[in-house]
PDB file with SEQRES, HELIX, SHEET and CRYST1 records, atoms N, CA, C and O in Angstrom:
SEQRES   1 A   74  UNK UNK UNK UNK UNK UNK UNK UNK UNK UNK UNK UNK UNK          
SEQRES   2 A   74  UNK UNK UNK UNK UNK UNK UNK UNK UNK UNK UNK UNK UNK          
SEQRES   3 A   74  UNK UNK UNK UNK UNK UNK UNK UNK UNK UNK UNK UNK UNK          
SEQRES   4 A   74  UNK UNK UNK UNK UNK UNK UNK UNK UNK UNK UNK UNK UNK          
SEQRES   5 A   74  UNK UNK UNK UNK UNK UNK UNK UNK UNK UNK UNK UNK UNK          
SEQRES   6 A   74  UNK UNK UNK UNK UNK UNK UNK UNK UNK                          
HELIX    1 AA1 UNK A    3  UNK A    5  5                                   3    
HELIX    2 AA2 UNK A   50  UNK A   55  1                                   6    
SHEET    1 AA1 5 UNK A  47  UNK A  48  0                                        
SHEET    2 AA1 5 UNK A   7  UNK A   9 -1                                        
SHEET    3 AA1 5 UNK A  29  UNK A  36  1                                        
SHEET    4 AA1 5 UNK A  18  UNK A  23 -1                                        
SHEET    5 AA1 5 UNK A  66  UNK A  72 -1                                        
CRYST1    1.000    1.000    1.000  90.00  90.00  90.00 P 1           1          
ATOM      1  N   UNK A   1     151.004 109.679  75.588  1.00  0.00           N  
ATOM      2  CA  UNK A   1     150.015 110.720  75.853  1.00  0.00           C  
ATOM      3  C   UNK A   1     149.780 111.496  74.560  1.00  0.00           C  
ATOM      4  O   UNK A   1     150.727 111.999  73.955  1.00  0.00           O  
ATOM      5  N   UNK A   2     148.552 111.590  74.147  1.00  0.00           N  
ATOM      6  CA  UNK A   2     148.209 112.319  72.928  1.00  0.00           C  
ATOM      7  C   UNK A   2     148.260 113.817  73.186  1.00  0.00           C  
ATOM      8  O   UNK A   2     147.800 114.294  74.223  1.00  0.00           O  
ATOM      9  N   UNK A   3     148.823 114.555  72.235  1.00  0.00           N  
ATOM     10  CA  UNK A   3     148.902 116.007  72.412  1.00  0.00           C  
ATOM     11  C   UNK A   3     147.521 116.645  72.365  1.00  0.00           C  
ATOM     12  O   UNK A   3     147.361 117.779  72.815  1.00  0.00           O  
ATOM     13  N   UNK A   4     146.516 115.947  71.833  1.00  0.00           N  
ATOM     14  CA  UNK A   4     145.168 116.504  71.812  1.00  0.00           C  
ATOM     15  C   UNK A   4     144.578 116.592  73.218  1.00  0.00           C  
ATOM     16  O   UNK A   4     143.605 117.312  73.443  1.00  0.00           O  
ATOM     17  N   UNK A   5     145.170 115.858  74.166  1.00  0.00           N  
ATOM     18  CA  UNK A   5     144.719 115.908  75.560  1.00  0.00           C  
ATOM     19  C   UNK A   5     145.399 117.020  76.350  1.00  0.00           C  
ATOM     20  O   UNK A   5     145.025 117.295  77.490  1.00  0.00           O  
ATOM     21  N   UNK A   6     146.397 117.658  75.745  1.00  0.00           N  
ATOM     22  CA  UNK A   6     147.154 118.711  76.430  1.00  0.00           C  
ATOM     23  C   UNK A   6     146.525 120.060  76.084  1.00  0.00           C  
ATOM     24  O   UNK A   6     146.960 120.752  75.163  1.00  0.00           O  
ATOM     25  N   UNK A   7     145.491 120.413  76.847  1.00  0.00           N  
ATOM     26  CA  UNK A   7     144.720 121.612  76.551  1.00  0.00           C  
ATOM     27  C   UNK A   7     144.585 122.485  77.790  1.00  0.00           C  
ATOM     28  O   UNK A   7     144.894 122.070  78.907  1.00  0.00           O  
ATOM     29  N   UNK A   8     144.112 123.711  77.556  1.00  0.00           N  
ATOM     30  CA  UNK A   8     143.921 124.655  78.654  1.00  0.00           C  
ATOM     31  C   UNK A   8     142.775 125.602  78.334  1.00  0.00           C  
ATOM     32  O   UNK A   8     142.407 125.792  77.174  1.00  0.00           O  
ATOM     33  N   UNK A   9     142.224 126.187  79.378  1.00  0.00           N  
ATOM     34  CA  UNK A   9     141.226 127.243  79.244  1.00  0.00           C  
ATOM     35  C   UNK A   9     141.881 128.558  79.662  1.00  0.00           C  
ATOM     36  O   UNK A   9     142.635 128.608  80.633  1.00  0.00           O  
ATOM     37  N   UNK A  10     141.581 129.624  78.912  1.00  0.00           N  
ATOM     38  CA  UNK A  10     142.071 130.971  79.228  1.00  0.00           C  
ATOM     39  C   UNK A  10     140.950 131.939  78.890  1.00  0.00           C  
ATOM     40  O   UNK A  10     140.183 131.702  77.957  1.00  0.00           O  
ATOM     41  N   UNK A  11     140.851 133.028  79.644  1.00  0.00           N  
ATOM     42  CA  UNK A  11     139.735 133.957  79.449  1.00  0.00           C  
ATOM     43  C   UNK A  11     139.750 134.678  78.112  1.00  0.00           C  
ATOM     44  O   UNK A  11     138.687 134.926  77.544  1.00  0.00           O  
ATOM     45  N   UNK A  12     140.938 135.027  77.584  1.00  0.00           N  
ATOM     46  CA  UNK A  12     140.948 135.894  76.409  1.00  0.00           C  
ATOM     47  C   UNK A  12     141.835 135.460  75.249  1.00  0.00           C  
ATOM     48  O   UNK A  12     141.644 135.951  74.137  1.00  0.00           O  
ATOM     49  N   UNK A  13     142.787 134.570  75.453  1.00  0.00           N  
ATOM     50  CA  UNK A  13     143.650 134.165  74.341  1.00  0.00           C  
ATOM     51  C   UNK A  13     142.841 133.415  73.285  1.00  0.00           C  
ATOM     52  O   UNK A  13     141.891 132.699  73.603  1.00  0.00           O  
ATOM     53  N   UNK A  14     143.230 133.591  72.039  1.00  0.00           N  
ATOM     54  CA  UNK A  14     142.505 132.966  70.922  1.00  0.00           C  
ATOM     55  C   UNK A  14     142.586 131.446  71.016  1.00  0.00           C  
ATOM     56  O   UNK A  14     143.606 130.884  71.414  1.00  0.00           O  
ATOM     57  N   UNK A  15     141.487 130.796  70.642  1.00  0.00           N  
ATOM     58  CA  UNK A  15     141.500 129.342  70.566  1.00  0.00           C  
ATOM     59  C   UNK A  15     142.589 128.915  69.599  1.00  0.00           C  
ATOM     60  O   UNK A  15     142.785 129.542  68.558  1.00  0.00           O  
ATOM     61  N   UNK A  16     143.290 127.859  69.940  1.00  0.00           N  
ATOM     62  CA  UNK A  16     144.384 127.378  69.100  1.00  0.00           C  
ATOM     63  C   UNK A  16     145.742 127.903  69.505  1.00  0.00           C  
ATOM     64  O   UNK A  16     146.762 127.393  69.043  1.00  0.00           O  
ATOM     65  N   UNK A  17     145.780 128.929  70.373  1.00  0.00           N  
ATOM     66  CA  UNK A  17     147.055 129.456  70.845  1.00  0.00           C  
ATOM     67  C   UNK A  17     147.779 128.378  71.638  1.00  0.00           C  
ATOM     68  O   UNK A  17     147.174 127.689  72.459  1.00  0.00           O  
ATOM     69  N   UNK A  18     149.067 128.238  71.390  1.00  0.00           N  
ATOM     70  CA  UNK A  18     149.867 127.254  72.125  1.00  0.00           C  
ATOM     71  C   UNK A  18     150.670 127.983  73.200  1.00  0.00           C  
ATOM     72  O   UNK A  18     151.273 129.026  72.949  1.00  0.00           O  
ATOM     73  N   UNK A  19     150.664 127.412  74.392  1.00  0.00           N  
ATOM     74  CA  UNK A  19     151.344 127.995  75.541  1.00  0.00           C  
ATOM     75  C   UNK A  19     152.306 126.985  76.139  1.00  0.00           C  
ATOM     76  O   UNK A  19     152.000 125.795  76.213  1.00  0.00           O  
ATOM     77  N   UNK A  20     153.474 127.462  76.567  1.00  0.00           N  
ATOM     78  CA  UNK A  20     154.362 126.627  77.375  1.00  0.00           C  
ATOM     79  C   UNK A  20     154.078 127.002  78.823  1.00  0.00           C  
ATOM     80  O   UNK A  20     154.293 128.143  79.230  1.00  0.00           O  
ATOM     81  N   UNK A  21     153.598 126.043  79.593  1.00  0.00           N  
ATOM     82  CA  UNK A  21     153.233 126.254  80.985  1.00  0.00           C  
ATOM     83  C   UNK A  21     154.271 125.552  81.855  1.00  0.00           C  
ATOM     84  O   UNK A  21     154.532 124.361  81.685  1.00  0.00           O  
ATOM     85  N   UNK A  22     154.859 126.295  82.786  1.00  0.00           N  
ATOM     86  CA  UNK A  22     155.904 125.754  83.660  1.00  0.00           C  
ATOM     87  C   UNK A  22     155.455 125.837  85.107  1.00  0.00           C  
ATOM     88  O   UNK A  22     155.025 126.892  85.572  1.00  0.00           O  
ATOM     89  N   UNK A  23     155.555 124.731  85.810  1.00  0.00           N  
ATOM     90  CA  UNK A  23     155.256 124.679  87.233  1.00  0.00           C  
ATOM     91  C   UNK A  23     156.415 125.356  87.965  1.00  0.00           C  
ATOM     92  O   UNK A  23     157.552 124.887  87.896  1.00  0.00           O  
ATOM     93  N   UNK A  24     156.135 126.442  88.657  1.00  0.00           N  
ATOM     94  CA  UNK A  24     157.186 127.202  89.349  1.00  0.00           C  
ATOM     95  C   UNK A  24     157.838 126.418  90.475  1.00  0.00           C  
ATOM     96  O   UNK A  24     158.983 126.690  90.837  1.00  0.00           O  
ATOM     97  N   UNK A  25     157.132 125.462  91.027  1.00  0.00           N  
ATOM     98  CA  UNK A  25     157.655 124.689  92.166  1.00  0.00           C  
ATOM     99  C   UNK A  25     158.709 123.667  91.752  1.00  0.00           C  
ATOM    100  O   UNK A  25     159.708 123.488  92.449  1.00  0.00           O  
ATOM    101  N   UNK A  26     158.487 122.987  90.604  1.00  0.00           N  
ATOM    102  CA  UNK A  26     159.411 121.912  90.225  1.00  0.00           C  
ATOM    103  C   UNK A  26     160.103 122.107  88.871  1.00  0.00           C  
ATOM    104  O   UNK A  26     160.954 121.302  88.495  1.00  0.00           O  
ATOM    105  N   UNK A  27     159.749 123.162  88.140  1.00  0.00           N  
ATOM    106  CA  UNK A  27     160.401 123.459  86.866  1.00  0.00           C  
ATOM    107  C   UNK A  27     159.922 122.638  85.679  1.00  0.00           C  
ATOM    108  O   UNK A  27     160.407 122.829  84.564  1.00  0.00           O  
ATOM    109  N   UNK A  28     158.979 121.726  85.897  1.00  0.00           N  
ATOM    110  CA  UNK A  28     158.483 120.911  84.788  1.00  0.00           C  
ATOM    111  C   UNK A  28     157.559 121.738  83.914  1.00  0.00           C  
ATOM    112  O   UNK A  28     156.807 122.577  84.412  1.00  0.00           O  
ATOM    113  N   UNK A  29     157.616 121.498  82.584  1.00  0.00           N  
ATOM    114  CA  UNK A  29     156.783 122.283  81.674  1.00  0.00           C  
ATOM    115  C   UNK A  29     156.110 121.390  80.645  1.00  0.00           C  
ATOM    116  O   UNK A  29     156.516 120.252  80.412  1.00  0.00           O  
ATOM    117  N   UNK A  30     155.060 121.950  80.033  1.00  0.00           N  
ATOM    118  CA  UNK A  30     154.287 121.254  79.021  1.00  0.00           C  
ATOM    119  C   UNK A  30     153.753 122.305  78.047  1.00  0.00           C  
ATOM    120  O   UNK A  30     153.503 123.446  78.437  1.00  0.00           O  
ATOM    121  N   UNK A  31     153.581 121.923  76.783  1.00  0.00           N  
ATOM    122  CA  UNK A  31     152.972 122.822  75.802  1.00  0.00           C  
ATOM    123  C   UNK A  31     151.515 122.403  75.645  1.00  0.00           C  
ATOM    124  O   UNK A  31     151.213 121.240  75.379  1.00  0.00           O  
ATOM    125  N   UNK A  32     150.613 123.376  75.817  1.00  0.00           N  
ATOM    126  CA  UNK A  32     149.174 123.114  75.731  1.00  0.00           C  
ATOM    127  C   UNK A  32     148.551 124.012  74.666  1.00  0.00           C  
ATOM    128  O   UNK A  32     149.132 125.015  74.251  1.00  0.00           O  
ATOM    129  N   UNK A  33     147.353 123.622  74.237  1.00  0.00           N  
ATOM    130  CA  UNK A  33     146.594 124.405  73.258  1.00  0.00           C  
ATOM    131  C   UNK A  33     145.347 124.948  73.943  1.00  0.00           C  
ATOM    132  O   UNK A  33     144.625 124.203  74.608  1.00  0.00           O  
ATOM    133  N   UNK A  34     145.091 126.249  73.783  1.00  0.00           N  
ATOM    134  CA  UNK A  34     143.892 126.858  74.363  1.00  0.00           C  
ATOM    135  C   UNK A  34     142.686 126.401  73.545  1.00  0.00           C  
ATOM    136  O   UNK A  34     142.639 126.603  72.332  1.00  0.00           O  
ATOM    137  N   UNK A  35     141.711 125.784  74.213  1.00  0.00           N  
ATOM    138  CA  UNK A  35     140.524 125.308  73.508  1.00  0.00           C  
ATOM    139  C   UNK A  35     139.234 125.603  74.268  1.00  0.00           C  
ATOM    140  O   UNK A  35     138.173 125.091  73.911  1.00  0.00           O  
ATOM    141  N   UNK A  36     139.317 126.429  75.318  1.00  0.00           N  
ATOM    142  CA  UNK A  36     138.133 126.697  76.126  1.00  0.00           C  
ATOM    143  C   UNK A  36     138.297 128.042  76.823  1.00  0.00           C  
ATOM    144  O   UNK A  36     139.396 128.596  76.873  1.00  0.00           O  
ATOM    145  N   UNK A  37     137.198 128.561  77.360  1.00  0.00           N  
ATOM    146  CA  UNK A  37     137.211 129.799  78.137  1.00  0.00           C  
ATOM    147  C   UNK A  37     137.183 129.463  79.623  1.00  0.00           C  
ATOM    148  O   UNK A  37     136.616 128.451  80.036  1.00  0.00           O  
ATOM    149  N   UNK A  38     137.791 130.309  80.401  1.00  0.00           N  
ATOM    150  CA  UNK A  38     137.834 130.107  81.847  1.00  0.00           C  
ATOM    151  C   UNK A  38     139.250 130.364  82.296  1.00  0.00           C  
ATOM    152  O   UNK A  38     140.051 130.817  81.478  1.00  0.00           O  
ATOM    153  N   UNK A  39     139.604 130.118  83.488  1.00  0.00           N  
ATOM    154  CA  UNK A  39     138.724 129.772  84.602  1.00  0.00           C  
ATOM    155  C   UNK A  39     137.999 131.011  85.107  1.00  0.00           C  
ATOM    156  O   UNK A  39     138.439 132.138  84.875  1.00  0.00           O  
ATOM    157  N   UNK A  40     136.914 130.799  85.779  1.00  0.00           N  
ATOM    158  CA  UNK A  40     136.120 131.919  86.273  1.00  0.00           C  
ATOM    159  C   UNK A  40     136.181 131.997  87.798  1.00  0.00           C  
ATOM    160  O   UNK A  40     135.211 132.353  88.466  1.00  0.00           O  
ATOM    161  N   UNK A  41     137.349 131.654  88.319  1.00  0.00           N  
ATOM    162  CA  UNK A  41     137.612 131.726  89.758  1.00  0.00           C  
ATOM    163  C   UNK A  41     138.682 132.787  89.977  1.00  0.00           C  
ATOM    164  O   UNK A  41     139.740 132.756  89.349  1.00  0.00           O  
ATOM    165  N   UNK A  42     138.397 133.720  90.871  1.00  0.00           N  
ATOM    166  CA  UNK A  42     139.322 134.824  91.132  1.00  0.00           C  
ATOM    167  C   UNK A  42     140.723 134.306  91.464  1.00  0.00           C  
ATOM    168  O   UNK A  42     140.884 133.361  92.236  1.00  0.00           O  
ATOM    169  N   UNK A  43     141.724 134.941  90.871  1.00  0.00           N  
ATOM    170  CA  UNK A  43     143.109 134.588  91.157  1.00  0.00           C  
ATOM    171  C   UNK A  43     143.685 133.506  90.263  1.00  0.00           C  
ATOM    172  O   UNK A  43     144.875 133.204  90.354  1.00  0.00           O  
ATOM    173  N   UNK A  44     142.875 132.920  89.408  1.00  0.00           N  
ATOM    174  CA  UNK A  44     143.378 131.876  88.502  1.00  0.00           C  
ATOM    175  C   UNK A  44     143.363 132.390  87.072  1.00  0.00           C  
ATOM    176  O   UNK A  44     142.434 133.082  86.658  1.00  0.00           O  
ATOM    177  N   UNK A  45     144.409 132.041  86.318  1.00  0.00           N  
ATOM    178  CA  UNK A  45     144.501 132.523  84.939  1.00  0.00           C  
ATOM    179  C   UNK A  45     144.403 131.403  83.910  1.00  0.00           C  
ATOM    180  O   UNK A  45     144.063 131.658  82.755  1.00  0.00           O  
ATOM    181  N   UNK A  46     144.692 130.177  84.308  1.00  0.00           N  
ATOM    182  CA  UNK A  46     144.625 129.026  83.405  1.00  0.00           C  
ATOM    183  C   UNK A  46     143.913 127.870  84.085  1.00  0.00           C  
ATOM    184  O   UNK A  46     143.969 127.707  85.304  1.00  0.00           O  
ATOM    185  N   UNK A  47     143.251 127.083  83.277  1.00  0.00           N  
ATOM    186  CA  UNK A  47     142.683 125.822  83.726  1.00  0.00           C  
ATOM    187  C   UNK A  47     143.275 124.759  82.819  1.00  0.00           C  
ATOM    188  O   UNK A  47     143.003 124.761  81.619  1.00  0.00           O  
ATOM    189  N   UNK A  48     144.071 123.855  83.355  1.00  0.00           N  
ATOM    190  CA  UNK A  48     144.731 122.829  82.546  1.00  0.00           C  
ATOM    191  C   UNK A  48     143.932 121.538  82.531  1.00  0.00           C  
ATOM    192  O   UNK A  48     143.255 121.203  83.503  1.00  0.00           O  
ATOM    193  N   UNK A  49     144.017 120.814  81.414  1.00  0.00           N  
ATOM    194  CA  UNK A  49     143.427 119.477  81.356  1.00  0.00           C  
ATOM    195  C   UNK A  49     144.172 118.586  82.343  1.00  0.00           C  
ATOM    196  O   UNK A  49     145.293 118.894  82.747  1.00  0.00           O  
ATOM    197  N   UNK A  50     143.545 117.492  82.722  1.00  0.00           N  
ATOM    198  CA  UNK A  50     144.172 116.564  83.672  1.00  0.00           C  
ATOM    199  C   UNK A  50     145.506 116.049  83.126  1.00  0.00           C  
ATOM    200  O   UNK A  50     146.479 115.928  83.871  1.00  0.00           O  
ATOM    201  N   UNK A  51     145.552 115.743  81.817  1.00  0.00           N  
ATOM    202  CA  UNK A  51     146.788 115.227  81.211  1.00  0.00           C  
ATOM    203  C   UNK A  51     147.916 116.248  81.329  1.00  0.00           C  
ATOM    204  O   UNK A  51     149.049 115.888  81.646  1.00  0.00           O  
ATOM    205  N   UNK A  52     147.609 117.524  81.076  1.00  0.00           N  
ATOM    206  CA  UNK A  52     148.630 118.572  81.175  1.00  0.00           C  
ATOM    207  C   UNK A  52     149.073 118.765  82.626  1.00  0.00           C  
ATOM    208  O   UNK A  52     150.262 118.914  82.906  1.00  0.00           O  
ATOM    209  N   UNK A  53     148.106 118.760  83.544  1.00  0.00           N  
ATOM    210  CA  UNK A  53     148.428 118.908  84.963  1.00  0.00           C  
ATOM    211  C   UNK A  53     149.311 117.755  85.434  1.00  0.00           C  
ATOM    212  O   UNK A  53     150.227 117.954  86.232  1.00  0.00           O  
ATOM    213  N   UNK A  54     149.034 116.563  84.941  1.00  0.00           N  
ATOM    214  CA  UNK A  54     149.831 115.399  85.320  1.00  0.00           C  
ATOM    215  C   UNK A  54     151.262 115.545  84.817  1.00  0.00           C  
ATOM    216  O   UNK A  54     152.207 115.207  85.529  1.00  0.00           O  
ATOM    217  N   UNK A  55     151.427 116.047  83.593  1.00  0.00           N  
ATOM    218  CA  UNK A  55     152.764 116.210  83.009  1.00  0.00           C  
ATOM    219  C   UNK A  55     153.648 117.159  83.820  1.00  0.00           C  
ATOM    220  O   UNK A  55     154.865 116.981  83.868  1.00  0.00           O  
ATOM    221  N   UNK A  56     153.049 118.160  84.454  1.00  0.00           N  
ATOM    222  CA  UNK A  56     153.869 119.106  85.220  1.00  0.00           C  
ATOM    223  C   UNK A  56     153.795 118.861  86.723  1.00  0.00           C  
ATOM    224  O   UNK A  56     154.300 119.660  87.513  1.00  0.00           O  
ATOM    225  N   UNK A  57     153.168 117.762  87.114  1.00  0.00           N  
ATOM    226  CA  UNK A  57     153.189 117.349  88.514  1.00  0.00           C  
ATOM    227  C   UNK A  57     152.322 118.146  89.449  1.00  0.00           C  
ATOM    228  O   UNK A  57     152.729 118.447  90.571  1.00  0.00           O  
ATOM    229  N   UNK A  58     151.104 118.502  88.997  1.00  0.00           N  
ATOM    230  CA  UNK A  58     150.239 119.267  89.897  1.00  0.00           C  
ATOM    231  C   UNK A  58     148.870 118.631  90.109  1.00  0.00           C  
ATOM    232  O   UNK A  58     147.958 119.295  90.602  1.00  0.00           O  
ATOM    233  N   UNK A  59     148.707 117.371  89.751  1.00  0.00           N  
ATOM    234  CA  UNK A  59     147.403 116.720  89.931  1.00  0.00           C  
ATOM    235  C   UNK A  59     147.064 116.574  91.407  1.00  0.00           C  
ATOM    236  O   UNK A  59     145.931 116.840  91.810  1.00  0.00           O  
ATOM    237  N   UNK A  60     148.016 116.160  92.207  1.00  0.00           N  
ATOM    238  CA  UNK A  60     147.756 115.929  93.630  1.00  0.00           C  
ATOM    239  C   UNK A  60     147.346 117.218  94.351  1.00  0.00           C  
ATOM    240  O   UNK A  60     146.445 117.205  95.188  1.00  0.00           O  
ATOM    241  N   UNK A  61     148.005 118.318  94.025  1.00  0.00           N  
ATOM    242  CA  UNK A  61     147.705 119.579  94.707  1.00  0.00           C  
ATOM    243  C   UNK A  61     146.460 120.264  94.144  1.00  0.00           C  
ATOM    244  O   UNK A  61     145.794 121.011  94.860  1.00  0.00           O  
ATOM    245  N   UNK A  62     146.139 120.019  92.872  1.00  0.00           N  
ATOM    246  CA  UNK A  62     144.963 120.635  92.262  1.00  0.00           C  
ATOM    247  C   UNK A  62     145.225 122.020  91.705  1.00  0.00           C  
ATOM    248  O   UNK A  62     144.667 122.385  90.670  1.00  0.00           O  
ATOM    249  N   UNK A  63     146.062 122.793  92.372  1.00  0.00           N  
ATOM    250  CA  UNK A  63     146.459 124.109  91.872  1.00  0.00           C  
ATOM    251  C   UNK A  63     147.964 124.246  92.069  1.00  0.00           C  
ATOM    252  O   UNK A  63     148.569 123.565  92.897  1.00  0.00           O  
ATOM    253  N   UNK A  64     148.541 125.138  91.291  1.00  0.00           N  
ATOM    254  CA  UNK A  64     149.975 125.392  91.419  1.00  0.00           C  
ATOM    255  C   UNK A  64     150.283 126.760  90.847  1.00  0.00           C  
ATOM    256  O   UNK A  64     149.566 127.266  89.983  1.00  0.00           O  
ATOM    257  N   UNK A  65     151.350 127.346  91.335  1.00  0.00           N  
ATOM    258  CA  UNK A  65     151.830 128.597  90.760  1.00  0.00           C  
ATOM    259  C   UNK A  65     152.585 128.221  89.486  1.00  0.00           C  
ATOM    260  O   UNK A  65     153.522 127.423  89.520  1.00  0.00           O  
ATOM    261  N   UNK A  66     152.167 128.802  88.371  1.00  0.00           N  
ATOM    262  CA  UNK A  66     152.788 128.495  87.090  1.00  0.00           C  
ATOM    263  C   UNK A  66     153.159 129.787  86.371  1.00  0.00           C  
ATOM    264  O   UNK A  66     152.626 130.861  86.651  1.00  0.00           O  
ATOM    265  N   UNK A  67     154.093 129.640  85.432  1.00  0.00           N  
ATOM    266  CA  UNK A  67     154.427 130.701  84.494  1.00  0.00           C  
ATOM    267  C   UNK A  67     154.015 130.187  83.127  1.00  0.00           C  
ATOM    268  O   UNK A  67     154.108 128.988  82.861  1.00  0.00           O  
ATOM    269  N   UNK A  68     153.560 131.082  82.255  1.00  0.00           N  
ATOM    270  CA  UNK A  68     153.254 130.618  80.901  1.00  0.00           C  
ATOM    271  C   UNK A  68     153.712 131.644  79.885  1.00  0.00           C  
ATOM    272  O   UNK A  68     153.772 132.842  80.158  1.00  0.00           O  
ATOM    273  N   UNK A  69     154.033 131.135  78.701  1.00  0.00           N  
ATOM    274  CA  UNK A  69     154.432 131.999  77.598  1.00  0.00           C  
ATOM    275  C   UNK A  69     153.791 131.483  76.324  1.00  0.00           C  
ATOM    276  O   UNK A  69     153.630 130.275  76.146  1.00  0.00           O  
ATOM    277  N   UNK A  70     153.425 132.397  75.439  1.00  0.00           N  
ATOM    278  CA  UNK A  70     152.856 132.023  74.154  1.00  0.00           C  
ATOM    279  C   UNK A  70     153.973 131.532  73.253  1.00  0.00           C  
ATOM    280  O   UNK A  70     154.967 132.232  73.059  1.00  0.00           O  
ATOM    281  N   UNK A  71     153.822 130.328  72.696  1.00  0.00           N  
ATOM    282  CA  UNK A  71     154.830 129.805  71.779  1.00  0.00           C  
ATOM    283  C   UNK A  71     154.336 129.837  70.336  1.00  0.00           C  
ATOM    284  O   UNK A  71     155.142 129.814  69.406  1.00  0.00           O  
ATOM    285  N   UNK A  72     153.019 129.892  70.142  1.00  0.00           N  
ATOM    286  CA  UNK A  72     152.441 130.031  68.794  1.00  0.00           C  
ATOM    287  C   UNK A  72     151.032 130.544  68.951  1.00  0.00           C  
ATOM    288  O   UNK A  72     150.276 130.066  69.797  1.00  0.00           O  
ATOM    289  N   UNK A  73     150.677 131.522  68.131  1.00  0.00           N  
ATOM    290  CA  UNK A  73     149.308 132.054  68.198  1.00  0.00           C  
ATOM    291  C   UNK A  73     148.647 131.918  66.843  1.00  0.00           C  
ATOM    292  O   UNK A  73     149.305 131.802  65.810  1.00  0.00           O  
ATOM    293  N   UNK A  74     147.344 131.935  66.879  1.00  0.00           N  
ATOM    294  CA  UNK A  74     146.558 131.805  65.650  1.00  0.00           C  
ATOM    295  C   UNK A  74     146.208 133.155  65.116  1.00  0.00           C  
ATOM    296  O   UNK A  74     145.547 133.257  64.083  1.00  0.00           O  
TER     297      UNK A  74                                                      
END                                                                             
């Protein structure tokens, strides 16, 4: 899996910011790079690429409760 496919959208974090996103249900985590704005749906803070969602086991459910932390900012 190419790390260029591990991306996320966030409303305000700078493009290029790297985040560690952890699925609260199963503890799996992935590091993603913010490259887009969004999501624009109430109650959601991140929109993950399909590759990132697959890595943390949330493709089937479509949404998941996650925790995230900034690991590198631009």
